[in-house]
MOPAC internal coordinates of N, CA, C and O (Angstrom, degrees):
PM7 1SCF
backbone

  N    0.0000 0     0.00 0     0.00 0    0    0    0
  C    1.4586 1     0.00 0     0.00 0    1    0    0
  C    1.4113 1   117.47 1     0.00 0    2    1    0
  O    1.2310 1   121.36 1   -68.59 1    3    2    1
  N    1.3432 1   115.00 1   111.41 1    3    2    1
  C    1.4555 1   119.31 1  -179.42 1    5    3    2
  C    1.5360 1   112.13 1   -54.94 1    6    5    3
  O    1.2310 1   118.86 1   -35.52 1    7    6    5
  N    1.3142 1   119.79 1   144.48 1    7    6    5
  C    1.3628 1   120.84 1   175.10 1    9    7    6
  C    1.6172 1   107.14 1  -127.99 1   10    9    7
  O    1.2310 1   122.11 1   -34.43 1   11   10    9
  N    1.3232 1   113.56 1   145.57 1   11   10    9
  C    1.3918 1   126.80 1  -177.69 1   13   11   10
  C    1.4815 1   109.64 1  -121.47 1   14   13   11
  O    1.2310 1   119.88 1   -54.01 1   15   14   13
  N    1.3406 1   117.84 1   125.99 1   15   14   13
  C    1.4612 1   122.65 1  -173.87 1   17   15   14
  C    1.5730 1   106.18 1  -125.29 1   18   17   15
  O    1.2310 1   120.80 1   -66.94 1   19   18   17
  N    1.3831 1   116.07 1   113.06 1   19   18   17
  C    1.5161 1   123.53 1   173.40 1   21   19   18
  C    1.4669 1   111.88 1   -91.61 1   22   21   19
  O    1.2310 1   122.33 1   -37.13 1   23   22   21
  N    1.4157 1   113.14 1   142.87 1   23   22   21
  C    1.3844 1   118.59 1   171.43 1   25   23   22
  C    1.5506 1   109.56 1  -148.01 1   26   25   23
  O    1.2310 1   121.87 1    -8.20 1   27   26   25
  N    1.3853 1   114.03 1   171.80 1   27   26   25
  C    1.4218 1   115.12 1   177.46 1   29   27   26
  C    1.4888 1   116.98 1   104.32 1   30   29   27
  O    1.2310 1   117.80 1   171.59 1   31   30   29
  N    1.2958 1   121.79 1    -8.41 1   31   30   29
  C    1.4079 1   123.66 1   177.77 1   33   31   30
  C    1.4961 1   112.39 1   -68.91 1   34   33   31
  O    1.2310 1   120.74 1    -2.89 1   35   34   33
  N    1.2777 1   116.18 1   177.11 1   35   34   33
  C    1.5095 1   120.08 1   178.09 1   37   35   34
  C    1.5720 1   112.25 1   160.47 1   38   37   35
  O    1.2310 1   122.84 1    14.98 1   39   38   37
  N    1.2226 1   112.16 1  -165.02 1   39   38   37
  C    1.5229 1   120.03 1  -179.64 1   41   39   38
  C    1.5264 1   109.74 1  -107.68 1   42   41   39
  O    1.2310 1   122.55 1   -52.80 1   43   42   41
  N    1.3096 1   112.72 1   127.20 1   43   42   41
  C    1.4389 1   115.13 1  -179.23 1   45   43   42
  C    1.5953 1   109.67 1  -145.22 1   46   45   43
  O    1.2310 1   122.26 1   -25.32 1   47   46   45
  N    1.3117 1   113.28 1   154.68 1   47   46   45
  C    1.5132 1   114.93 1  -178.70 1   49   47   46
  C    1.4835 1   110.18 1   -84.40 1   50   49   47
  O    1.2310 1   123.14 1   -24.90 1   51   50   49
  N    1.3457 1   111.59 1   155.10 1   51   50   49
  C    1.4090 1   116.88 1  -179.08 1   53   51   50
  C    1.6368 1   111.44 1   -53.83 1   54   53   51
  O    1.2310 1   120.90 1   -41.56 1   55   54   53
  N    1.3161 1   115.89 1   138.44 1   55   54   53
  C    1.4177 1   116.31 1  -176.10 1   57   55   54
  C    1.5442 1   111.15 1   100.38 1   58   57   55
  O    1.2310 1   119.34 1   161.46 1   59   58   57
  N    1.3199 1   118.87 1   -18.54 1   59   58   57
  C    1.4834 1   126.92 1  -169.94 1   61   59   58
  C    1.4753 1   107.81 1   -80.46 1   62   61   59
  O    1.2310 1   121.93 1     4.57 1   63   62   61
  N    1.3571 1   113.90 1  -175.43 1   63   62   61
  C    1.4338 1   120.95 1   178.05 1   65   63   62
  C    1.5767 1   109.97 1  -140.61 1   66   65   63
  O    1.2310 1   123.35 1   -30.20 1   67   66   65
  N    1.3373 1   111.18 1   149.80 1   67   66   65
  C    1.5079 1   121.03 1   175.50 1   69   67   66
  C    1.5715 1   101.72 1  -134.24 1   70   69   67
  O    1.2310 1   122.24 1   -22.76 1   71   70   69
  N    1.3879 1   113.31 1   157.24 1   71   70   69
  C    1.3357 1   120.68 1   162.80 1   73   71   70
  C    1.5080 1   112.18 1  -128.48 1   74   73   71
  O    1.2310 1   120.73 1   -61.36 1   75   74   73
  N    1.3628 1   116.22 1   118.64 1   75   74   73
  C    1.4090 1   125.69 1  -179.98 1   77   75   74
  C    1.5188 1   108.98 1   -88.99 1   78   77   75
  O    1.2310 1   121.75 1   -34.57 1   79   78   77
  N    1.3199 1   114.26 1   145.43 1   79   78   77
  C    1.5506 1   124.04 1  -179.10 1   81   79   78
  C    1.5248 1   103.25 1  -129.70 1   82   81   79
  O    1.2310 1   123.36 1   -35.21 1   83   82   81
  N    1.4733 1   111.15 1   144.79 1   83   82   81
  C    1.4231 1   117.05 1   175.48 1   85   83   82
  C    1.5396 1   104.89 1  -137.40 1   86   85   83
  O    1.2310 1   120.56 1   -57.69 1   87   86   85
  N    1.3413 1   116.53 1   122.31 1   87   86   85
  C    1.4560 1   115.26 1  -176.01 1   89   87   86
  C    1.5987 1   104.25 1  -111.77 1   90   89   87
  O    1.2310 1   121.76 1   -44.76 1   91   90   89
  N    1.1899 1   114.24 1   135.24 1   91   90   89
  C    1.4032 1   126.92 1  -170.78 1   93   91   90
  C    1.6096 1   109.26 1  -108.08 1   94   93   91
  O    1.2310 1   121.06 1   -53.13 1   95   94   93
  N    1.3820 1   115.59 1   126.87 1   95   94   93
  C    1.5072 1   115.75 1   177.06 1   97   95   94
  C    1.4728 1   113.59 1   -78.07 1   98   97   95
  O    1.2310 1   119.77 1   -15.28 1   99   98   97
  N    1.2657 1   118.05 1   164.72 1   99   98   97
  C    1.4298 1   130.47 1   177.38 1  101   99   98
  C    1.4654 1   115.62 1    80.96 1  102  101   99
  O    1.2310 1   118.57 1    10.24 1  103  102  101
  N    1.3514 1   120.34 1  -169.76 1  103  102  101
  C    1.3623 1   124.83 1  -166.70 1  105  103  102
  C    1.6199 1   113.08 1  -115.73 1  106  105  103
  O    1.2310 1   120.93 1  -166.76 1  107  106  105
  N    1.2422 1   115.83 1    13.24 1  107  106  105
  C    1.4049 1   126.10 1   176.90 1  109  107  106
  C    1.4598 1   125.22 1   -99.41 1  110  109  107
  O    1.2310 1   122.36 1  -172.29 1  111  110  109
  N    1.3224 1   113.08 1     7.71 1  111  110  109
  C    1.5023 1   126.58 1  -172.08 1  113  111  110
  C    1.6066 1   103.60 1   -53.33 1  114  113  111
  O    1.2310 1   119.36 1   133.74 1  115  114  113
  N    1.2764 1   118.83 1   -46.26 1  115  114  113
  C    1.4472 1   119.98 1  -178.84 1  117  115  114
  C    1.5439 1   116.72 1   -52.93 1  118  117  115
  O    1.2310 1   122.64 1   159.93 1  119  118  117
  N    1.2874 1   112.55 1   -20.07 1  119  118  117
  C    1.4307 1   118.75 1  -168.91 1  121  119  118
  C    1.6565 1   110.62 1   -98.78 1  122  121  119
  O    1.2310 1   123.20 1  -177.28 1  123  122  121
  N    1.3932 1   111.47 1     2.72 1  123  122  121
  C    1.3783 1   116.07 1  -173.37 1  125  123  122
  C    1.4691 1   114.16 1  -113.92 1  126  125  123
  O    1.2310 1   117.80 1   -42.31 1  127  126  125
  N    1.3813 1   121.80 1   137.69 1  127  126  125
  C    1.3487 1   123.89 1   163.08 1  129  127  126
  C    1.5983 1   107.98 1   -81.67 1  130  129  127
  O    1.2310 1   119.80 1   -37.38 1  131  130  129
  N    1.2411 1   117.99 1   142.62 1  131  130  129
  C    1.4278 1   122.29 1  -175.21 1  133  131  130
  C    1.5421 1   110.47 1  -116.22 1  134  133  131
  O    1.2310 1   123.31 1   -29.77 1  135  134  133
  N    1.3925 1   111.26 1   150.23 1  135  134  133
  C    1.5295 1   114.43 1   177.44 1  137  135  134
  C    1.4741 1   109.03 1  -144.23 1  138  137  135
  O    1.2310 1   122.02 1   -19.72 1  139  138  137
  N    1.3301 1   113.73 1   160.28 1  139  138  137
  C    1.5323 1   121.70 1   171.60 1  141  139  138
  C    1.5516 1   100.93 1  -121.35 1  142  141  139
  O    1.2310 1   126.53 1   -39.72 1  143  142  141
  N    1.4377 1   105.05 1   140.28 1  143  142  141
  C    1.4689 1   118.70 1   177.32 1  145  143  142
  C    1.5947 1   105.97 1  -131.02 1  146  145  143
  O    1.2310 1   120.38 1   -16.65 1  147  146  145
  N    1.2121 1   116.88 1   163.35 1  147  146  145
  C    1.4337 1   124.23 1   174.08 1  149  147  146
  C    1.4637 1   121.38 1  -138.41 1  150  149  147
  O    1.2310 1   117.57 1   -33.33 1  151  150  149
  N    1.2907 1   122.23 1   146.67 1  151  150  149
  C    1.3311 1   122.17 1  -179.04 1  153  151  150
  C    1.5199 1   110.12 1  -129.62 1  154  153  151
  O    1.2310 1   119.83 1   -66.01 1  155  154  153
  N    1.4846 1   117.93 1   113.99 1  155  154  153
  C    1.3324 1   121.58 1   179.99 1  157  155  154
  C    1.5910 1   111.36 1   -85.90 1  158  157  155
  O    1.2310 1   117.37 1   -20.92 1  159  158  157
  N    1.2903 1   122.61 1   159.08 1  159  158  157
  C    1.5375 1   125.15 1   174.85 1  161  159  158
  C    1.5360 1   107.27 1   -46.79 1  162  161  159
  O    1.2310 1   119.80 1   -52.49 1  163  162  161
  N    1.3455 1   117.98 1   127.51 1  163  162  161
  C    1.4230 1   127.46 1   170.90 1  165  163  162
  C    1.6039 1   114.89 1    65.78 1  166  165  163
  O    1.2310 1   123.12 1  -160.21 1  167  166  165
  N    1.4227 1   111.63 1    19.79 1  167  166  165
  C    1.4013 1   113.51 1   176.95 1  169  167  166
  C    1.6342 1   104.28 1  -132.11 1  170  169  167
  O    1.2310 1   126.73 1   -17.30 1  171  170  169
  N    1.3720 1   104.66 1   162.70 1  171  170  169
  C    1.5293 1   114.31 1   179.19 1  173  171  170
  C    1.6255 1   108.79 1   -72.95 1  174  173  171
  O    1.2310 1   123.24 1   -25.37 1  175  174  173
  N    1.4273 1   111.39 1   154.63 1  175  174  173
  C    1.4036 1   115.26 1   175.04 1  177  175  174
  C    1.5419 1   107.10 1   -64.87 1  178  177  175
  O    1.2310 1   122.56 1   -36.03 1  179  178  177
  N    1.3610 1   112.71 1   143.97 1  179  178  177
  C    1.5241 1   115.03 1  -171.77 1  181  179  178
  C    1.5889 1   105.63 1  -138.57 1  182  181  179
  O    1.2310 1   121.80 1   -30.29 1  183  182  181
  N    1.2440 1   114.16 1   149.71 1  183  182  181
  C    1.5209 1   123.04 1  -179.35 1  185  183  182
  C    1.5262 1   111.49 1   -63.92 1  186  185  183
  O    1.2310 1   119.51 1   -40.27 1  187  186  185
  N    1.2552 1   118.54 1   139.73 1  187  186  185
  C    1.4361 1   119.57 1   174.45 1  189  187  186
  C    1.6169 1   108.31 1  -120.41 1  190  189  187
  O    1.2310 1   119.24 1   128.98 1  191  190  189
  N    1.2084 1   119.06 1   -51.02 1  191  190  189
  C    1.5278 1   123.25 1  -175.48 1  193  191  190
  C    1.5577 1   113.53 1  -159.05 1  194  193  191
  O    1.2310 1   121.51 1   -26.73 1  195  194  193
  N    1.3396 1   114.72 1   153.27 1  195  194  193
  C    1.3804 1   117.57 1   175.03 1  197  195  194
  C    1.5270 1   111.37 1  -144.55 1  198  197  195
  O    1.2310 1   122.02 1   -13.62 1  199  198  197
  N    1.3750 1   113.74 1   166.38 1  199  198  197
  C    1.4664 1   115.43 1  -177.44 1  201  199  198
  C    1.4491 1   105.16 1  -148.00 1  202  201  199
  O    1.2310 1   120.15 1   -36.01 1  203  202  201
  N    1.3642 1   117.31 1   143.99 1  203  202  201
  C    1.4341 1   119.48 1   179.97 1  205  203  202
  C    1.4703 1   115.91 1   -76.63 1  206  205  203
  O    1.2310 1   116.34 1    -5.18 1  207  206  205
  N    1.2273 1   124.56 1   174.82 1  207  206  205
  C    1.5321 1   128.62 1  -168.17 1  209  207  206
  C    1.5860 1   104.50 1   -57.41 1  210  209  207
  O    1.2310 1   122.49 1   133.72 1  211  210  209
  N    1.3715 1   112.84 1   -46.28 1  211  210  209
  C    1.4460 1   117.98 1  -173.67 1  213  211  210
  C    1.4815 1   117.11 1   -92.05 1  214  213  211
  O    1.2310 1   120.09 1  -173.30 1  215  214  213
  N    1.3201 1   117.44 1     6.70 1  215  214  213
  C    1.4826 1   125.05 1  -177.41 1  217  215  214
  C    1.5179 1   116.77 1    71.34 1  218  217  215
  O    1.2310 1   119.43 1  -174.26 1  219  218  217
  N    1.3171 1   118.70 1     5.74 1  219  218  217
  C    1.4233 1   121.90 1  -174.95 1  221  219  218
  C    1.5428 1   115.01 1   -82.82 1  222  221  219
  O    1.2310 1   120.06 1   162.07 1  223  222  221
  N    1.3687 1   117.49 1   -17.93 1  223  222  221
  C    1.3458 1   124.11 1  -179.27 1  225  223  222
  C    1.5445 1   111.84 1  -128.58 1  226  225  223
  O    1.2310 1   122.89 1   -50.18 1  227  226  225
  N    1.4253 1   112.06 1   129.82 1  227  226  225
  C    1.4836 1   112.04 1   176.97 1  229  227  226
  C    1.4820 1   111.45 1  -130.85 1  230  229  227
  O    1.2310 1   117.59 1    -7.28 1  231  230  229
  N    1.3072 1   122.20 1   172.72 1  231  230  229
  C    1.4192 1   125.97 1  -175.30 1  233  231  230
  C    1.5517 1   103.10 1  -158.31 1  234  233  231
  O    1.2310 1   124.66 1   -38.65 1  235  234  233
  N    1.3916 1   108.66 1   141.35 1  235  234  233
  C    1.6286 1   117.68 1  -176.90 1  237  235  234
  C    1.4325 1   104.10 1  -138.03 1  238  237  235
  O    1.2310 1   122.06 1   -30.99 1  239  238  237
  N    1.3162 1   113.66 1   149.01 1  239  238  237
  C    1.5041 1   122.70 1   169.44 1  241  239  238
  C    1.6249 1   103.32 1   -73.46 1  242  241  239
  O    1.2310 1   122.96 1   -29.21 1  243  242  241
  N    1.3512 1   111.93 1   150.79 1  243  242  241
  C    1.3525 1   118.35 1  -170.69 1  245  243  242
  C    1.5824 1   118.50 1   -58.52 1  246  245  243
  O    1.2310 1   124.03 1   148.17 1  247  246  245
  N    1.4290 1   109.88 1   -31.83 1  247  246  245
  C    1.4765 1   114.96 1   178.90 1  249  247  246
  C    1.4728 1   117.69 1   -69.93 1  250  249  247
  O    1.2310 1   117.27 1   169.52 1  251  250  249
  N    1.3032 1   122.80 1   -10.48 1  251  250  249
  C    1.4181 1   123.58 1  -177.71 1  253  251  250
  C    1.5756 1   108.72 1  -115.52 1  254  253  251
  O    1.2310 1   118.30 1   170.64 1  255  254  253
  N    1.3210 1   120.85 1    -9.36 1  255  254  253
  C    1.4595 1   117.65 1  -178.77 1  257  255  254
  C    1.4499 1   112.38 1   -58.18 1  258  257  255
  O    1.2310 1   122.81 1   -41.59 1  259  258  257
  N    1.2205 1   112.22 1   138.41 1  259  258  257
  C    1.5158 1   123.82 1  -177.53 1  261  259  258
  C    1.4584 1   116.77 1    77.83 1  262  261  259
  O    1.2310 1   119.98 1  -177.56 1  263  262  261
  N    1.3787 1   117.64 1     2.44 1  263  262  261
  C    1.4703 1   123.21 1   174.27 1  265  263  262
  C    1.5253 1   112.01 1  -120.78 1  266  265  263
  O    1.2310 1   120.73 1   148.45 1  267  266  265
  N    1.4423 1   116.20 1   -31.55 1  267  266  265
  C    1.4659 1   117.00 1  -170.18 1  269  267  266
  C    1.5059 1   101.43 1  -113.98 1  270  269  267
  O    1.2310 1   118.91 1   -29.09 1  271  270  269
  N    1.3595 1   119.69 1   150.91 1  271  270  269
  C    1.4791 1   125.66 1   173.06 1  273  271  270
  C    1.5699 1   108.21 1  -139.14 1  274  273  271
  O    1.2310 1   123.39 1   -53.77 1  275  274  273
  N    1.3298 1   111.11 1   126.23 1  275  274  273
  C    1.4229 1   122.25 1  -177.19 1  277  275  274
  C    1.6643 1   101.19 1   -95.98 1  278  277  275
  O    1.2310 1   119.60 1   -39.37 1  279  278  277
  N    1.3060 1   118.38 1   140.63 1  279  278  277
  C    1.4530 1   127.83 1   175.99 1  281  279  278
  C    1.5073 1   111.79 1  -156.50 1  282  281  279
  O    1.2310 1   124.20 1   -21.49 1  283  282  281
  N    1.3618 1   109.55 1   158.51 1  283  282  281
  C    1.5778 1   114.08 1  -172.69 1  285  283  282
  C    1.5012 1   103.98 1  -136.18 1  286  285  283
  O    1.2310 1   121.76 1   -27.08 1  287  286  285
  N    1.3340 1   114.24 1   152.92 1  287  286  285
  C    1.4525 1   126.66 1   167.62 1  289  287  286
  C    1.4977 1   111.85 1  -127.57 1  290  289  287
  O    1.2310 1   122.50 1   -84.53 1  291  290  289
  N    1.3884 1   112.82 1    95.47 1  291  290  289
  C    1.4950 1   120.68 1  -176.00 1  293  291  290
  C    1.4965 1   114.29 1   -63.39 1  294  293  291
  O    1.2310 1   121.34 1   163.46 1  295  294  293
  N    1.3401 1   115.04 1   -16.54 1  295  294  293
  C    1.4864 1   114.58 1   178.22 1  297  295  294
  C    1.6203 1   114.15 1   -86.34 1  298  297  295
  O    1.2310 1   124.53 1   166.37 1  299  298  297
  N    1.3572 1   108.91 1   -13.63 1  299  298  297
  C    1.5447 1   119.84 1   173.53 1  301  299  298
  C    1.3866 1   117.40 1  -107.81 1  302  301  299
  O    1.2310 1   121.22 1  -177.92 1  303  302  301
  N    1.3267 1   115.28 1     2.08 1  303  302  301
  C    1.5722 1   115.41 1  -176.35 1  305  303  302
  C    1.4264 1   112.80 1    63.09 1  306  305  303
  O    1.2310 1   115.50 1  -150.59 1  307  306  305
  N    1.3111 1   126.14 1    29.41 1  307  306  305
  C    1.4300 1   124.58 1  -165.48 1  309  307  306
  C    1.4833 1   114.16 1  -133.34 1  310  309  307
  O    1.2310 1   119.33 1   -43.54 1  311  310  309
  N    1.1928 1   118.89 1   136.46 1  311  310  309
  C    1.5110 1   126.26 1   175.41 1  313  311  310
  C    1.6288 1   104.57 1  -113.76 1  314  313  311
  O    1.2310 1   123.23 1   -33.73 1  315  314  313
  N    1.2726 1   111.42 1   146.27 1  315  314  313
  C    1.4999 1   118.20 1  -177.10 1  317  315  314
  C    1.4936 1   109.46 1  -128.27 1  318  317  315
  O    1.2310 1   120.58 1   -28.25 1  319  318  317
  N    1.2781 1   116.49 1   151.75 1  319  318  317
  C    1.4937 1   125.85 1   169.84 1  321  319  318
  C    1.4695 1   107.22 1  -128.38 1  322  321  319
  O    1.2310 1   120.19 1   -76.99 1  323  322  321
  N    1.3863 1   117.24 1   103.01 1  323  322  321
  C    1.3721 1   123.71 1   167.23 1  325  323  322
  C    1.5311 1   112.68 1   -76.88 1  326  325  323
  O    1.2310 1   119.26 1   -57.97 1  327  326  325
  N    1.2759 1   119.01 1   122.03 1  327  326  325
  C    1.4543 1   123.86 1   178.91 1  329  327  326
  C    1.4697 1   118.19 1  -115.31 1  330  329  327
  O    1.2310 1   116.04 1   -70.49 1  331  330  329
  N    1.2297 1   125.13 1   109.51 1  331  330  329
  C    1.4765 1   130.99 1  -172.43 1  333  331  330
  C    1.5376 1   106.71 1  -114.12 1  334  333  331
  O    1.2310 1   123.85 1   -25.92 1  335  334  333
  N    1.3694 1   110.21 1   154.08 1  335  334  333
  C    1.3703 1   117.51 1   178.09 1  337  335  334
  C    1.5352 1   113.01 1    51.92 1  338  337  335
  O    1.2310 1   119.69 1  -126.47 1  339  338  337
  N    1.2504 1   118.20 1    53.53 1  339  338  337
  C    1.5050 1   123.64 1  -174.67 1  341  339  338
  C    1.4070 1   110.55 1   -72.55 1  342  341  339
  O    1.2310 1   121.02 1   -29.45 1  343  342  341
  N    1.3020 1   115.65 1   150.55 1  343  342  341
  C    1.5379 1   127.72 1  -175.67 1  345  343  342
  C    1.4059 1   107.39 1  -122.57 1  346  345  343
  O    1.2310 1   120.39 1   -25.07 1  347  346  345
  N    1.4117 1   116.85 1   154.93 1  347  346  345
  C    1.5820 1   117.78 1   172.63 1  349  347  346
  C    1.3868 1   112.14 1   -53.63 1  350  349  347
  O    1.2310 1   116.40 1   144.42 1  351  350  349
  N    1.4016 1   124.46 1   -35.58 1  351  350  349
  C    1.3730 1   120.40 1   177.04 1  353  351  350
  C    1.5288 1   120.89 1   -69.74 1  354  353  351
  O    1.2310 1   122.32 1   177.19 1  355  354  353
  N    1.1620 1   113.17 1    -2.81 1  355  354  353
  C    1.5408 1   120.16 1   169.95 1  357  355  354
  C    1.4953 1   113.32 1   -82.39 1  358  357  355
  O    1.2310 1   119.17 1   167.79 1  359  358  357
  N    1.3812 1   119.18 1   -12.21 1  359  358  357
  C    1.4215 1   119.45 1   174.89 1  361  359  358
  C    1.4879 1   115.17 1   -56.77 1  362  361  359
  O    1.2310 1   120.72 1   -54.42 1  363  362  361
  N    1.3738 1   116.23 1   125.58 1  363  362  361
  C    1.4504 1   121.08 1  -177.42 1  365  363  362
  C    1.5732 1   108.86 1  -179.10 1  366  365  363
  O    1.2310 1   121.67 1   -12.29 1  367  366  365
  N    1.3397 1   114.40 1   167.71 1  367  366  365
  C    1.4160 1   116.73 1   164.91 1  369  367  366
  C    1.3744 1   106.78 1   -82.22 1  370  369  367
  O    1.2310 1   118.25 1   -43.17 1  371  370  369
  N    1.3969 1   120.94 1   136.83 1  371  370  369
  C    1.4460 1   126.83 1  -173.88 1  373  371  370
  C    1.5953 1   103.37 1  -112.57 1  374  373  371
  O    1.2310 1   122.53 1   -44.48 1  375  374  373
  N    1.2821 1   112.76 1   135.52 1  375  374  373
  C    1.5044 1   120.55 1  -177.73 1  377  375  374
  C    1.4927 1   110.27 1  -128.48 1  378  377  375
  O    1.2310 1   119.11 1   -36.16 1  379  378  377
  N    1.3940 1   119.30 1   143.84 1  379  378  377
  C    1.4228 1   117.38 1   167.92 1  381  379  378
  C    1.4818 1   112.09 1  -105.74 1  382  381  379
  O    1.2310 1   117.90 1   -21.18 1  383  382  381
  N    1.1862 1   121.61 1   158.82 1  383  382  381
  C    1.3945 1   126.06 1  -172.38 1  385  383  382
  C    1.6264 1   107.12 1  -151.96 1  386  385  383
  O    1.2310 1   122.71 1   -14.98 1  387  386  385
  N    1.3574 1   112.42 1   165.02 1  387  386  385
  C    1.4145 1   115.48 1  -174.35 1  389  387  386
  C    1.5638 1   105.60 1  -141.51 1  390  389  387
  O    1.2310 1   124.03 1   -18.48 1  391  390  389
  N    1.4373 1   109.87 1   161.52 1  391  390  389
  C    1.4012 1   116.49 1   167.52 1  393  391  390
  C    1.4506 1   109.78 1  -145.37 1  394  393  391
  O    1.2310 1   116.22 1   -38.44 1  395  394  393
  N    1.3152 1   124.78 1   141.56 1  395  394  393
  C    1.4045 1   121.19 1   177.17 1  397  395  394
  C    1.4618 1   110.42 1   -71.20 1  398  397  395
  O    1.2310 1   121.54 1   -55.30 1  399  398  397
  N    1.3757 1   114.66 1   124.70 1  399  398  397
  C    1.5057 1   117.74 1  -172.22 1  401  399  398
  C    1.4327 1   106.61 1  -171.14 1  402  401  399
  O    1.2310 1   119.27 1   -57.67 1  403  402  401
  N    1.4138 1   119.00 1   122.33 1  403  402  401
  C    1.5166 1   123.26 1   168.81 1  405  403  402
  C    1.5012 1   107.85 1  -114.12 1  406  405  403
  O    1.2310 1   120.26 1  -147.36 1  407  406  405
  N    1.3074 1   117.11 1    32.64 1  407  406  405
  C    1.5348 1   122.00 1   168.91 1  409  407  406
  C    1.5382 1   106.84 1   -72.78 1  410  409  407
  O    1.2310 1   123.85 1   -31.35 1  411  410  409
  N    1.3393 1   110.23 1   148.65 1  411  410  409
  C    1.4825 1   112.61 1   173.39 1  413  411  410
  C    1.4120 1   118.34 1   -70.53 1  414  413  411
  O    1.2310 1   120.09 1   154.08 1  415  414  413
  N    1.4573 1   117.43 1   -25.92 1  415  414  413
  C    1.4093 1   122.40 1  -179.90 1  417  415  414
  C    1.5450 1   106.05 1   -93.63 1  418  417  415
  O    1.2310 1   118.84 1   -24.56 1  419  418  417
  N    1.2608 1   119.82 1   155.44 1  419  418  417
  C    1.4909 1   125.52 1   176.72 1  421  419  418
  C    1.5713 1   106.16 1   -69.83 1  422  421  419
  O    1.2310 1   120.68 1   -38.56 1  423  422  421
  N    1.2634 1   116.31 1   141.44 1  423  422  421
  C    1.5017 1   125.78 1  -179.04 1  425  423  422
  C    1.5149 1   108.47 1   -74.14 1  426  425  423
  O    1.2310 1   122.56 1   -22.63 1  427  426  425
  N    1.4382 1   112.70 1   157.37 1  427  426  425
  C    1.4605 1   117.03 1   169.44 1  429  427  426
  C    1.3440 1   116.58 1   -54.31 1  430  429  427
  O    1.2310 1   118.93 1   -49.42 1  431  430  429
  N    1.2994 1   119.64 1   130.58 1  431  430  429
  C    1.5551 1   121.05 1  -178.75 1  433  431  430
  C    1.5444 1   110.55 1   -53.60 1  434  433  431
  O    1.2310 1   117.86 1   150.66 1  435  434  433
  N    1.1603 1   121.68 1   -29.34 1  435  434  433
  C    1.4998 1   123.98 1   176.49 1  437  435  434
  C    1.5756 1   114.91 1   -59.72 1  438  437  435
  O    1.2310 1   119.28 1   164.28 1  439  438  437
  N    1.3406 1   118.97 1   -15.72 1  439  438  437
  C    1.3198 1   123.04 1  -174.08 1  441  439  438
  C    1.5772 1   112.74 1   -92.50 1  442  441  439
  O    1.2310 1   121.47 1   170.39 1  443  442  441
  N    1.2942 1   114.78 1    -9.61 1  443  442  441
  C    1.4204 1   119.33 1  -174.85 1  445  443  442
  C    1.4824 1   110.73 1   -78.73 1  446  445  443
  O    1.2310 1   121.83 1   -36.03 1  447  446  445
  N    1.4751 1   114.10 1   143.97 1  447  446  445
  C    1.3642 1   120.16 1   173.66 1  449  447  446
  C    1.5167 1   110.17 1  -150.44 1  450  449  447
  O    1.2310 1   121.99 1    21.67 1  451  450  449
  N    1.3112 1   113.80 1  -158.33 1  451  450  449
  C    1.5701 1   120.58 1   176.90 1  453  451  450
  C    1.5015 1   103.27 1    61.26 1  454  453  451
  O    1.2310 1   119.03 1  -116.54 1  455  454  453
  N    1.2988 1   119.46 1    63.46 1  455  454  453
  C    1.4488 1   120.17 1  -177.82 1  457  455  454
  C    1.5721 1   112.14 1   -76.03 1  458  457  455
  O    1.2310 1   121.78 1   -29.23 1  459  458  457
  N    1.3925 1   114.19 1   150.77 1  459  458  457
  C    1.3964 1   120.16 1   167.95 1  461  459  458
  C    1.6174 1   107.83 1   -80.55 1  462  461  459
  O    1.2310 1   121.26 1     0.49 1  463  462  461
  N    1.3461 1   115.20 1  -179.51 1  463  462  461
  C    1.4284 1   125.20 1   179.21 1  465  463  462
  C    1.4935 1   115.53 1   -75.75 1  466  465  463
  O    1.2310 1   119.88 1   163.83 1  467  466  465
  N    1.3042 1   117.84 1   -16.17 1  467  466  465
  C    1.5001 1   124.00 1   175.86 1  469  467  466
  C    1.4820 1   107.03 1    88.84 1  470  469  467
  O    1.2310 1   124.46 1   -20.05 1  471  470  469
  N    1.4293 1   109.05 1   159.95 1  471  470  469
  C    1.4394 1   124.80 1   176.22 1  473  471  470
  C    1.5325 1   110.33 1  -140.91 1  474  473  471
  O    1.2310 1   123.05 1   -47.55 1  475  474  473
  N    1.3574 1   111.76 1   132.45 1  475  474  473
  C    1.4548 1   117.74 1  -174.19 1  477  475  474
  C    1.4806 1   113.85 1   -80.05 1  478  477  475
  O    1.2310 1   120.97 1   -48.29 1  479  478  477
  N    1.3045 1   115.74 1   131.71 1  479  478  477
  C    1.5114 1   125.07 1   175.58 1  481  479  478
  C    1.6353 1   109.23 1  -118.81 1  482  481  479
  O    1.2310 1   122.86 1   -70.22 1  483  482  481
  N    1.1784 1   112.13 1   109.78 1  483  482  481
  C    1.4043 1   118.49 1   173.44 1  485  483  482
  C    1.4466 1   119.72 1  -115.71 1  486  485  483
  O    1.2310 1   122.69 1   -56.33 1  487  486  485
  N    1.4958 1   112.46 1   123.67 1  487  486  485
  C    1.4549 1   112.40 1  -169.96 1  489  487  486
  C    1.5544 1   103.09 1  -117.03 1  490  489  487
  O    1.2310 1   121.05 1   -55.45 1  491  490  489
  N    1.2880 1   115.59 1   124.55 1  491  490  489
  C    1.4584 1   117.17 1  -179.15 1  493  491  490
  C    1.6155 1   108.18 1  -100.00 1  494  493  491
  O    1.2310 1   125.43 1   -27.37 1  495  494  493
  N    1.4036 1   107.18 1   152.63 1  495  494  493
  C    1.5302 1   110.73 1  -173.76 1  497  495  494
  C    1.3401 1   113.13 1   -78.50 1  498  497  495
  O    1.2310 1   120.10 1   180.00 1  499  498  497

């Protein structure tokens, strides 16, 4: 059973930055597209960003474009989410997820599964 472990969340003031990390167990990381999702209080979990298996394709939800960057290091089985210029509306629990995919384009967000436990990001005004 593959395990995903997120870290890097915390409390930050608006305009600040955080970098989230997600380490994936096992030896098949290179076969996974990876994604970040978030769930704010009282809301459904929502797509944030995704990256193809080789890192050459990325996708972002409109509200984070230009502020967040997703990246991966296949040698470390790790996917990152660099979050800059954070806003209070970015407050949520952030989850990483994977899907088996060696397609050049990023998969539909609805295909992602195998969630981590999440890491809390709180942005104060």
